[in-house]
N, C-alpha and C positions, 0 to 999 in steps of 0.2 A: 625631522627629529632634531632635538636640541643638541648642541655640543655637549658631550658627556663628561667634559673635564671637571665639572663641579662634583662629580661622583667618584673622582680618582681615589679618595681615601677608603672607599668601600670596594675597590676592585679586587677580584680574586683571579688567579690564573685559570684559563680554560684551554686545555690541551697544550699547556706550556706557554700560552700567549696571554699578554695582559690587555690586548685590544688597542683601540685608538679612539678618536673623537666621536665615532658613531657605532662602534662595536665593542663588546666586552661582556664579562661576567661580573656580577656584583653580589655581595652579601649585604642586604638592606634590612633595617628594622622599620616596619610600617605598622602603625596602630599597635605598637608594643609586641609585635610578632616578627620573627626573623624569616626572611624569604631569600631564595636564590633567584636572581634575575639575570637573564641573558638578553642583550640587545644586539641586533645585527641589521645590516642593510646590504642589499644586493638583489640582482634578478628583478629589479623594478619594485622592490618592497622595502619598507622599514618595518622592523618587527621587534617586539619586546615580549618575552615570556616571563612568567612569575610562578614559582612553585614553593609549596610549603610541605614539610614532612608529614603533617597530620591532618590538614584540612584544605579545602578549596578557598582561594582568596575571595573576600566579600566584595560587593559593589563599591563600598567606600574605599577599600584597599586598591581596587582597580582604578578608581578616580585619582587617588594619590599617586599611583604608579604613572598614570597618564601625565599628570602635572610634572613629575620628575623627568620624564623622557621626551615630552612633546610640549610645544607652545600652547598657551591658553586658547588661541584661535585656530589651532589645528584640529581637524576632524580625524579620528581614528576609529577603528571598528574591531569588534570581536566577531568571529565567523562561525557559523554552523554549517560545515560542508555536507555534501551528499554522503550518505552512509557508506557508499562504495569507496569513497576517498578519505574516510575518517582515519586519523592516526592518533594514537594515545600512547606516548612513551612514558608519561608520568601521571598517575591518577589525580594528583592535586595541582595540576598546572593549567594556567589560562594564558591567553595570548592577546596582544594588541597588534593590529596591522594597519599600515597606511601605504597605499600604492604611490609610487613616486612619479608616474607618468600620466596619471589621471586624477580628477577630482572625485571624491566620494560623494555621491548624491545623498541628500538628506531630505526627509519629508518636511512639508510645511509645518511651522511651529504649532499652528492651531490643530493639527492632526495629532500632535503629541500631548498637548495639554494647554491649559489656560495660562 
């Protein structure tokens, strides 16, 4: 995850804490819409969640979020867990994940597209 100091003007308190260089809550405007974003690291994961009051974030919004919080050459993922482990605390919230102790495998480019 990138150093989040570039987002300091958009920080909001989360449980009384303003966060640090890799953790925090933010109110961000992306594609003209306002989102609440939470970034965290720990337990072997870097994590960013994004939520909107009225709609699920689009693919383009998720791409912009990725660019704000991760480097251009970092691979991050959205996960679809087993139904028995599904958690949904906010109907319009999506997440980006990156393990810190392993490399995310990706398929060969020609399997994705030309």
